[in-house]
C-alpha positions as CSV (number, residue, x, y, z in Angstrom):
1,M,77.8,-224.8,42.1
2,K,75.1,-224.1,39.6
3,R,75.9,-225.5,36.1
4,T,74.4,-222.5,34.3
5,S,74.6,-218.8,35.0
6,Q,71.8,-217.1,36.9
7,R,71.3,-214.7,34.0
8,L,70.6,-217.4,31.4
9,S,68.8,-219.8,33.9
10,A,66.2,-217.1,34.3
11,I,65.2,-216.9,30.7
12,Q,61.8,-218.3,29.8
13,P,61.4,-220.2,26.6
14,S,59.6,-218.5,23.7
15,A,55.9,-219.3,24.3
16,T,55.1,-218.8,20.6
17,L,57.8,-221.2,19.5
18,A,56.8,-223.6,22.2
19,V,53.2,-223.8,21.0
20,D,54.4,-224.1,17.4
21,A,56.8,-226.9,18.3
22,K,54.1,-228.9,20.2
23,A,51.7,-228.5,17.3
24,K,54.4,-229.7,14.8
25,A,55.3,-232.6,17.1
26,M,51.6,-233.7,17.1
27,K,51.5,-233.3,13.3
28,A,54.7,-235.5,13.0
29,A,52.9,-238.1,15.1
30,G,50.1,-238.2,12.5
31,E,47.6,-235.8,14.2
32,N,45.7,-233.3,12.0
33,V,46.7,-230.1,13.9
34,I,46.0,-226.6,12.7
35,G,48.4,-224.1,14.2
36,F,47.7,-220.5,14.7
37,G,50.8,-220.0,16.8
38,A,53.7,-218.9,14.8
39,G,53.9,-215.4,13.3
40,E,55.2,-216.5,9.9
41,P,53.8,-215.8,6.5
42,D,52.8,-218.9,4.6
43,F,53.9,-217.5,1.3
44,P,57.3,-218.4,-0.2
45,T,60.0,-215.8,-0.5
46,P,59.4,-213.9,-3.8
47,Q,61.4,-215.5,-6.6
48,H,63.6,-212.5,-7.5
49,I,64.9,-212.6,-4.0
50,V,65.7,-216.3,-4.2
51,D,67.4,-215.8,-7.6
52,A,69.6,-213.1,-6.1
53,A,70.7,-215.6,-3.3
54,I,71.4,-218.3,-5.8
55,A,73.6,-215.9,-7.8
56,A,75.3,-214.8,-4.6
57,C,76.2,-218.4,-3.6
58,A,78.2,-218.7,-6.8
59,D,80.2,-215.5,-6.2
60,P,83.4,-216.2,-4.2
61,K,83.3,-212.8,-2.5
62,N,80.3,-214.0,-0.6
63,H,82.3,-216.9,0.8
64,K,84.5,-214.6,2.9
65,Y,84.1,-212.3,6.0
66,T,82.6,-208.9,5.4
67,P,82.2,-205.9,7.7
68,A,80.6,-206.9,11.0
69,G,78.1,-204.1,10.7
70,G,76.7,-205.2,7.4
71,L,77.5,-205.0,3.7
72,P,77.9,-201.3,2.7
73,E,75.4,-201.9,-0.2
74,L,72.8,-203.3,2.1
75,K,73.2,-200.6,4.7
76,Q,72.7,-198.0,1.9
77,A,69.7,-200.0,0.6
78,I,68.2,-200.0,4.2
79,A,68.7,-196.2,4.4
80,A,67.0,-195.7,1.0
81,K,64.1,-198.0,1.8
82,T,63.5,-196.3,5.2
83,L,63.3,-192.9,3.5
84,R,60.9,-194.4,0.8
85,D,58.6,-196.3,3.2
86,S,58.5,-194.2,6.3
87,G,60.0,-190.8,5.4
88,F,62.8,-191.1,7.9
89,D,66.1,-189.7,6.4
90,C,69.2,-191.5,7.6
91,D,72.6,-192.5,6.3
92,A,74.4,-195.9,6.0
93,S,76.4,-194.8,9.0
94,N,73.2,-194.9,11.0
95,V,72.5,-198.6,10.2
96,L,73.6,-201.9,11.8
97,V,72.6,-205.1,10.0
98,T,71.7,-207.9,12.5
99,C,70.9,-211.6,12.5
100,G,67.2,-211.0,12.2
101,G,64.8,-208.6,13.8
102,K,65.0,-210.4,17.2
103,H,68.8,-209.8,17.3
104,A,68.2,-206.1,16.6
105,V,65.8,-206.0,19.5
106,Y,68.3,-207.5,21.9
107,T,71.2,-205.4,20.6
108,A,69.1,-202.2,21.0
109,F,68.5,-202.9,24.7
110,A,72.1,-204.1,25.2
111,V,73.5,-200.8,23.8
112,L,71.3,-198.6,25.9
113,C,70.7,-200.3,29.2
114,D,73.0,-200.3,32.2
115,P,72.1,-202.6,35.2
116,G,68.9,-201.3,36.8
117,D,67.8,-199.0,34.0
118,E,64.1,-199.2,33.6
119,V,62.3,-199.9,30.3
120,I,58.6,-199.1,30.0
121,C,57.0,-202.0,28.2
122,P,53.3,-201.8,27.3
123,A,51.3,-205.1,27.6
124,P,50.4,-207.1,25.7
125,Y,53.9,-207.4,24.5
126,W,55.8,-209.8,22.2
127,T,57.2,-212.5,24.4
128,T,60.9,-211.7,23.7
129,Y,60.9,-208.1,24.8
130,P,61.0,-208.6,28.6
131,E,63.6,-211.4,28.3
132,A,65.8,-209.2,26.1
133,I,65.4,-206.3,28.5
134,T,66.4,-208.4,31.4
135,L,69.3,-210.0,29.6
136,A,70.7,-206.6,28.9
137,G,70.5,-205.7,32.5
138,G,67.4,-203.6,32.3
139,V,64.2,-203.8,34.3
140,P,60.9,-204.2,32.5
141,V,58.2,-201.8,33.8
142,V,55.0,-203.2,32.4
143,I,52.0,-201.0,31.6
144,D,48.7,-202.9,31.1
145,T,46.4,-202.0,28.2
146,D,43.2,-203.8,27.1
147,A,40.7,-204.0,24.3
148,E,38.7,-201.0,25.7
149,S,41.8,-198.8,25.2
150,G,42.5,-200.3,21.8
151,F,45.6,-201.9,23.4
152,Q,47.2,-198.4,23.3
153,V,49.1,-196.8,26.1
154,T,48.2,-193.3,27.2
155,I,50.4,-190.3,28.2
156,E,48.8,-190.6,31.7
157,Q,50.0,-194.2,32.0
158,L,53.5,-193.2,30.8
159,D,53.7,-190.4,33.4
160,A,52.7,-192.8,36.2
161,A,55.3,-195.4,35.1
162,K,58.2,-193.0,34.8
163,T,60.8,-192.9,37.5
164,D,64.3,-191.4,37.8
165,R,65.5,-194.8,36.6
166,T,63.5,-194.8,33.3
167,K,65.9,-195.0,30.4
168,V,63.8,-196.4,27.5
169,L,60.2,-196.6,26.2
170,L,59.4,-199.6,24.0
171,F,57.0,-198.6,21.3
172,V,55.4,-201.1,18.7
173,S,52.9,-200.2,16.0
174,P,51.5,-202.2,14.2
175,D,51.6,-204.3,17.4
176,N,52.3,-208.0,18.0
177,P,50.2,-209.6,19.5
178,S,47.2,-207.2,19.6
179,G,47.2,-206.0,15.9
180,A,46.7,-202.4,17.2
181,V,47.9,-199.5,15.0
182,Y,48.4,-196.2,16.8
183,P,47.0,-193.2,14.9
184,P,49.5,-190.5,14.0
185,K,48.2,-188.1,16.7
186,A,48.9,-190.6,19.4
187,V,52.3,-191.5,17.9
188,K,53.3,-187.8,17.9
189,A,52.1,-187.2,21.5
190,I,54.1,-190.2,22.8
191,G,57.2,-189.0,20.9
192,E,56.9,-185.5,22.3
193,W,56.5,-187.0,25.8
194,A,59.8,-189.0,25.3
195,V,61.6,-185.8,24.2
196,A,60.3,-183.8,27.1
197,N,61.3,-186.4,29.6
198,G,64.6,-187.3,28.1
199,V,63.6,-191.0,27.5
200,W,65.0,-193.0,24.7
201,V,62.5,-194.8,22.4
202,I,63.1,-198.2,20.8
203,T,60.4,-198.4,18.1
204,D,59.8,-201.8,16.4
205,E,58.6,-201.2,12.9
206,I,58.8,-204.8,11.6
207,Y,55.1,-204.8,10.6
208,E,55.1,-201.4,8.9
209,H,53.7,-202.7,5.6
210,L,50.9,-204.7,7.2
211,T,48.1,-202.3,8.0
212,Y,44.4,-202.7,7.0
213,G,41.4,-200.6,6.2
214,S,41.9,-196.9,7.1
215,H,44.8,-197.6,9.5
216,E,48.2,-196.5,8.4
217,F,51.7,-196.9,9.8
218,S,53.5,-193.8,11.0
219,S,57.2,-193.6,12.2
220,M,57.7,-191.7,15.5
221,P,60.9,-190.0,14.6
222,V,59.4,-188.7,11.4
223,L,56.5,-187.1,13.3
224,V,58.8,-185.9,16.1
225,P,62.1,-185.0,14.4
226,D,63.7,-183.9,17.8
227,L,63.4,-187.6,18.8
228,A,66.0,-188.8,16.3
229,E,69.0,-188.4,18.6
230,Q,67.3,-190.5,21.3
231,C,65.5,-193.2,19.2
232,L,66.5,-196.6,17.8
233,I,64.4,-198.1,15.0
234,V,64.4,-201.9,14.7
235,N,63.2,-203.7,11.6
236,G,63.9,-206.5,9.1
237,V,62.9,-208.4,6.0
238,A,61.1,-211.3,7.8
239,K,57.4,-210.3,7.8
240,T,57.2,-207.9,4.8
241,Y,59.0,-210.2,2.3
242,A,58.2,-213.6,3.8
243,M,61.8,-214.1,4.7
244,T,61.6,-215.3,8.3
245,G,64.2,-218.0,7.8
246,W,66.8,-215.7,6.1
247,R,67.6,-213.9,9.4
248,V,68.3,-210.4,8.3
249,G,67.3,-207.5,10.4
250,W,68.6,-204.0,11.3
251,M,68.8,-201.2,13.7
252,I,68.9,-197.5,12.9
253,G,70.1,-194.9,15.3
254,P,72.5,-192.1,16.1
255,V,76.1,-192.7,14.8
256,D,77.7,-193.1,18.2
257,V,75.1,-195.7,19.3
258,I,75.4,-197.6,16.1
259,K,79.2,-197.6,16.4
260,A,79.0,-199.1,19.9
261,A,76.4,-201.7,18.8
262,T,78.6,-202.6,15.9
263,N,81.6,-203.2,18.2
264,F,79.4,-205.4,20.3
265,Q,78.2,-207.4,17.3
266,S,81.8,-207.8,16.0
267,H,82.5,-209.9,19.1
268,A,79.1,-211.7,19.3
269,T,78.3,-212.8,15.7
270,S,80.6,-211.0,13.3
271,N,78.8,-210.4,10.0
272,V,75.3,-211.7,9.0
273,T,75.4,-214.4,6.4
274,N,76.5,-212.8,3.1
275,V,74.1,-214.7,0.9
276,A,71.2,-213.6,3.0
277,Q,72.4,-210.0,2.9
278,R,72.5,-210.1,-0.9
279,A,69.0,-211.5,-0.9
280,A,67.9,-208.7,1.4
281,I,69.3,-206.1,-1.0
282,A,67.2,-207.7,-3.8
283,A,64.2,-207.5,-1.5
284,L,64.6,-203.8,-0.5
285,E,65.5,-202.6,-4.0
286,G,62.9,-204.7,-5.9
287,S,59.3,-204.2,-6.6
288,L,56.7,-204.2,-3.8
289,D,54.1,-206.0,-5.9
290,D,54.5,-209.2,-3.9
291,V,54.2,-207.3,-0.7
292,V,50.9,-205.8,-1.9
293,M,49.6,-209.2,-2.8
294,M,50.5,-210.7,0.5
295,R,48.9,-207.7,2.4
296,E,45.7,-208.1,0.4
297,A,45.6,-211.8,1.4
298,F,46.2,-211.0,5.0
299,A,43.5,-208.3,5.0
300,R,41.0,-210.8,3.6
301,R,42.0,-213.5,6.2
302,A,41.8,-210.9,9.0
303,G,38.2,-210.2,8.1
304,I,37.3,-213.9,7.9
305,M,38.9,-214.7,11.2
306,H,37.5,-211.7,13.0
307,E,34.0,-212.6,11.9
308,M,34.3,-216.2,12.8
309,L,35.8,-215.7,16.2
310,N,33.1,-213.2,17.2
311,A,30.5,-215.7,16.2
312,I,31.7,-218.0,19.0
313,D,29.7,-217.5,22.2
314,G,32.1,-216.3,24.9
315,V,34.7,-214.8,22.5
316,T,35.0,-211.1,21.8
317,C,37.5,-210.2,19.1
318,P,38.6,-206.6,18.3
319,E,39.1,-206.0,14.6
320,P,42.8,-206.4,13.7
321,Q,44.3,-203.1,12.4
322,G,47.7,-204.4,11.5
323,A,50.3,-207.2,11.7
324,F,48.7,-210.6,11.1
325,Y,47.1,-211.5,14.4
326,C,43.6,-211.5,16.0
327,Y,43.7,-211.1,19.7
328,P,40.4,-212.1,21.1
329,D,39.2,-211.9,24.7
330,M,38.5,-215.5,25.7
331,Q,37.5,-215.1,29.3
332,G,33.9,-216.1,28.4
333,L,35.2,-219.6,27.7
334,L,36.8,-220.2,31.1
335,G,35.0,-222.3,33.6
336,R,33.0,-224.2,31.0
337,D,32.9,-228.0,30.8
338,I,34.9,-229.1,27.7
339,N,34.5,-232.8,27.3
340,G,34.9,-233.2,31.0
341,K,37.7,-230.7,31.3
342,V,37.5,-227.2,32.8
343,A,40.0,-224.4,32.1
344,T,40.5,-221.6,34.7
345,T,43.2,-219.8,32.7
346,T,43.9,-219.3,29.0
347,V,47.0,-221.4,29.4
348,E,44.9,-224.3,30.5
349,L,42.4,-223.4,27.7
350,A,45.0,-223.5,25.0
351,D,46.2,-226.9,26.2
352,I,42.6,-228.3,26.2
353,V,41.9,-226.8,22.7
354,L,45.0,-228.4,21.3
355,E,44.2,-231.8,22.8
356,E,40.4,-231.8,22.0
357,A,40.2,-229.8,18.8
358,K,43.7,-230.2,17.4
359,V,44.0,-226.4,17.2
360,A,47.0,-224.5,18.5
361,F,46.9,-220.8,19.6
362,V,49.1,-218.9,22.0
363,P,47.5,-217.9,25.4
364,G,47.6,-214.3,26.5
365,E,49.8,-215.1,29.5
366,A,52.7,-215.3,27.1
367,F,52.2,-211.7,26.2
368,G,51.6,-210.4,29.7
369,L,47.8,-210.2,29.4
370,P,45.9,-213.3,30.7
371,G,42.4,-214.0,29.4
372,Y,43.2,-213.4,25.7
373,G,44.7,-215.5,23.0
374,R,46.7,-214.8,19.9
375,F,45.6,-216.3,16.6
376,S,47.9,-215.8,13.6
377,F,46.1,-215.5,10.2
378,A,49.3,-216.0,8.3
379,L,48.1,-219.4,7.1
380,G,46.1,-220.7,4.2
381,D,42.4,-219.8,3.9
382,D,41.2,-223.4,4.1
383,D,43.2,-224.2,7.3
384,L,42.1,-220.9,8.8
385,I,38.4,-221.6,8.3
386,E,38.7,-225.2,9.4
387,G,40.6,-224.3,12.5
388,I,38.2,-221.7,13.7
389,R,35.3,-224.0,12.8
390,R,36.8,-226.6,15.1
391,L,37.0,-224.1,17.9
392,A,33.4,-223.1,17.3
393,D,32.3,-226.7,17.3
394,L,34.2,-227.4,20.6
395,F,32.4,-224.6,22.4
396,A,29.0,-225.0,20.7
């Protein structure tokens, strides 16, 4: 008899966390490793948010259970923030507070998918999406995109992928890992396609504040109001407010779906940590000055990394439009002799680069698109420049 269930045995470990863990292990052993793996801002959480958490720790009401679906004050703050930032009008009854954005993603698939339901999942995709779909009983239907298409799926591709089992379309903009930001016209067209075909949309808006240049975030149910009753928005405080470790996310959707998801959460996790919820209220109701500062820093780093990567012979890097990742095509580096080693895949290339240059990046295979690599620019300028310089020297 198997010791673990087939469902959980089939889960693949997070490639991004695995790369980050290996880099940190090498650092702990005294190696000077520069890691481009984890999607985590290098800034500390803004002080007013930390102060709110400190105050919350001293208040006995935060030492007790609270509603499984989230503090009423936080749910209202999420509704107000969503109207302010994206223009989507919702009520606290449309909100479920979750244990981070990743938990919101899983819960969204769990509440919508019956066994065998198909979920259209454009690639490159964040590594967790296919695993969350499968765990929920769904079947990922992957659509490939590439740099030539701007890593954006087309209506023609959606039509080709749709079957009578299609239940959900996953939509992400700004995108992880590609950094692509869909223009409003494309967002609207995809939303109208979903309405016309009776397909639910799960739209991940976690990077909504991180867009650069002329690129702007747009929320699909705002552009297509008829979509609201067949759309779930997932989001959280992690990326915008440098709160990855606080583990507060949320899901917004129709009242009946949120009620079912809340019932599920009441048995899975109960309420999110109260102190973290109080901190999230401070984040959402406070000034966006720190957010603007961080975005300006990310925009500067994006430009530096984009230029340096494109200067490496064999690397072609599209300009990042959002999030905090460059996603270069690295196929020109495959087959080369690298200190006596030859990589035939970007998985092998990433391992050689880590060993030879002490630089960690996540290979494209982790995101369903071999031949590419994801480089996070959510790290200090000095480390960023030194890390890409090491890469350039290795392939000079």
